[in-house]
VOGU-3710 file (C-alpha; in Angstrom, 3 decimals, decimal comma):
1> mqihkimfli> 135,130/39,365/-73,135  133,086/36,340/-74,212  136,103/34,048/-73,658  136,424/35,335/-70,072  132,760/34,488/-69,401  133,206/30,996/-70,847  136,354/30,438/-68,756  134,542/31,667/-65,648  131,654/29,254/-66,303  134,073/26,351/-66,814
11> vlaaacvlla> 135,851/27,126/-63,530  132,491/27,514/-61,760  131,251/24,173/-63,138  134,472/22,439/-62,056  134,108/23,875/-58,547  130,504/22,631/-58,363  131,585/19,133/-59,432  134,308/19,109/-56,762  131,853/20,203/-54,074  129,339/17,564/-55,166
21> ctspktmvai> 132,004/14,848/-54,993  133,156/15,885/-51,536  130,611/14,316/-49,249  130,471/15,593/-45,676  131,675/13,197/-43,018  129,096/11,338/-40,938  128,886/12,302/-37,272  128,116/9,814/-34,506  127,806/10,122/-30,740  129,241/7,379/-28,548
31> qtelgdirve> 126,992/7,754/-25,513  128,859/6,480/-22,437  128,050/6,605/-18,754  130,855/9,170/-18,344  129,657/11,416/-21,195  129,416/11,548/-24,970  132,268/11,188/-27,438  131,460/12,716/-30,841  133,191/11,076/-33,785  133,553/12,100/-37,415
41> vdeqaapvta> 133,386/8,954/-39,602  135,242/9,258/-42,918  133,273/7,200/-45,443  135,187/8,695/-48,349  138,704/7,748/-47,196  137,763/4,446/-45,507  134,613/3,208/-47,285  134,805/-0,463/-46,245  135,503/0,121/-42,558  133,270/3,183/-42,154
51> tnflryvdag> 130,328/1,448/-43,846  130,803/-1,574/-41,599  130,852/0,564/-38,435  127,776/2,545/-39,519  125,744/-0,589/-40,247  126,290/-1,659/-36,618  125,302/1,864/-35,511  122,167/1,896/-37,689  121,147/-1,575/-36,481  121,404/-0,399/-32,856
61> lykggsfyrt> 123,884/-3,175/-32,080  126,183/-1,072/-29,878  123,347/-0,494/-27,397  124,356/-2,025/-24,077  128,024/-2,347/-25,084  130,998/-1,044/-23,144  134,549/0,179/-23,128  136,196/-2,825/-21,492  139,916/-2,368/-22,177  142,400/0,351/-21,322
71> vtmanqpnnd> 145,970/0,209/-22,573  148,417/2,525/-20,788  152,193/2,761/-20,689  152,100/1,002/-17,301  149,954/-2,071/-18,046  151,703/-3,764/-20,977  154,946/-5,060/-19,440  155,314/-7,893/-21,955  155,032/-5,679/-25,040  158,202/-4,274/-26,594
81> vkieviqggr> 156,067/-1,880/-28,646  153,772/0,068/-26,357  150,559/1,877/-27,310  147,816/3,828/-25,552  144,177/3,192/-26,479  140,757/2,466/-25,048  138,848/-0,421/-26,630  135,173/-1,212/-26,612  132,129/-2,266/-28,553  129,667/-5,121/-28,352
91> rrsegedgfp> 132,111/-7,838/-27,252  129,981/-10,611/-28,671  130,997/-13,584/-30,730  131,383/-13,087/-34,457  128,058/-13,644/-36,193  126,028/-13,335/-32,975  123,332/-10,931/-34,239  126,098/-9,094/-36,078  127,652/-9,003/-39,523  130,446/-11,006/-41,190
101> piehettett> 134,055/-9,805/-40,884  135,251/-7,214/-43,376  138,216/-6,889/-45,709  141,176/-5,201/-44,006  141,537/-1,565/-45,101  145,057/-0,396/-44,185  146,249/3,106/-43,358  148,398/2,867/-46,482  145,141/2,697/-48,469  143,076/5,239/-46,514
111> gilhkdgvis> 145,692/7,749/-45,410  144,029/7,969/-41,991  146,888/7,551/-39,528  146,561/6,575/-35,886  146,903/10,065/-34,420  145,462/11,295/-31,116  141,682/10,767/-31,162  141,575/8,519/-34,230  139,030/5,677/-34,073  139,902/2,310/-35,579
121> margepgsat> 138,702/-1,286/-35,795  140,169/-3,922/-33,508  141,103/-7,221/-35,172  143,016/-10,450/-34,877  144,114/-11,572/-38,344  143,695/-9,231/-41,345  140,111/-9,568/-42,526  138,722/-10,527/-39,103  137,357/-7,140/-37,913  133,663/-6,994/-37,068
131> seificigdq> 132,368/-4,510/-34,475  135,041/-3,833/-31,850  136,596/-0,365/-31,893  139,405/1,535/-30,207  140,311/5,197/-29,778  143,947/6,334/-29,798  145,160/8,249/-26,758  148,040/10,232/-28,240  149,708/9,476/-31,576  150,173/5,725/-32,195
141> peldfggarn> 152,246/5,252/-35,381  152,994/1,602/-34,484  149,313/0,866/-35,260  149,684/2,122/-38,851  150,589/-0,017/-41,870  154,207/-1,109/-41,390  154,004/-0,534/-37,635  155,457/-3,077/-35,248  152,602/-3,513/-32,753  151,028/-6,321/-34,790
151> pdgqgfaafg> 153,558/-8,867/-36,101  151,905/-9,024/-39,543  152,808/-5,368/-40,185  149,384/-4,620/-41,683  148,362/-2,258/-38,904  144,747/-1,512/-38,073  141,869/0,019/-40,042  141,334/3,630/-38,953  138,103/5,210/-40,148  137,501/8,505/-38,337
161> rviigmdiar> 138,418/10,752/-35,445  137,046/12,197/-32,225  136,086/15,839/-32,649  134,509/16,399/-29,207  135,020/14,342/-26,073  138,699/13,409/-25,890  138,468/14,442/-22,243  135,927/11,610/-21,821  138,187/9,143/-23,695  141,119/10,073/-21,435
171> kiqkqsadgq> 138,906/9,763/-18,364  137,895/6,243/-19,466  141,556/5,308/-19,936  142,299/6,331/-16,324  139,512/4,275/-14,720  140,224/1,345/-12,415  141,565/-1,710/-14,213  142,799/-5,220/-13,542  145,673/-5,347/-15,986  144,062/-3,997/-19,158
181> altppiaihn> 140,489/-4,961/-18,215  138,445/-2,005/-16,978  136,834/-2,902/-13,645  134,012/-2,298/-14,066  133,672/-1,732/-17,828  132,371/1,709/-18,811  128,878/1,338/-20,247  128,146/2,408/-23,810  124,446/3,286/-23,682  124,396/3,424/-27,496
191> ivrsr> 126,186/4,771/-30,562  123,928/6,891/-32,770  124,194/9,178/-35,766  124,248/12,840/-34,762  124,682/16,280/-36,307
//
C-alpha cells in the first residue's frame, strides 16, 4: 500500500513539473480598421521570433501601421510558386525607432508550419527579419523550410496562429489592390497583448 502512495506522489509530481514547464501562449489583438484579428503567439516553439514580435508590440511600434500587401492567386503572374497571404506591419526602414534584425528561426526548428491562419515574419535574406508580418490565407507549404517560394529554401519564420478573425484576414485580402499593393492600405490601429 505504501509503495502505491509513493508511486502516486511521483506521478503527481511529474505532472506538476510538466504543467509548470508548459507556459500558456501569449494572446495579441491586431486592431485593424476592418476589425480585430486575435493571434496566439507561441513563445515556446519559436522563442526568437515570438520574442522579437512581442517587443515591437510592447513598445507600441505597430501603432499607425497597416496591412499594405495582398497576395492572391491572380496577382502573381511572374511567380511559378504561388502563395496567398496578407502582409503588414510598420513598413519603416530597419533601425528606424525599431530593433535590429533577428536570427532566422526555420519551421524545421519550430515545427510551426505555414497552415491557414499562421502568422510569420517577412524577410529578405535569412537573418534580416525585423517587424513586418504576414498571415497565411490557406495552407502555404512552399513557405516552410525546404519550400520553393524563396530561392534559398530556408522558408519563413512562423511564430503563431490566428484563433479569431480569419474572416477579417480574408476580407483584407479581397480589398482593392494595384497589383499586390492594397489601395488604400488597411490601417492597423495597434497590436496589443490581450486575454
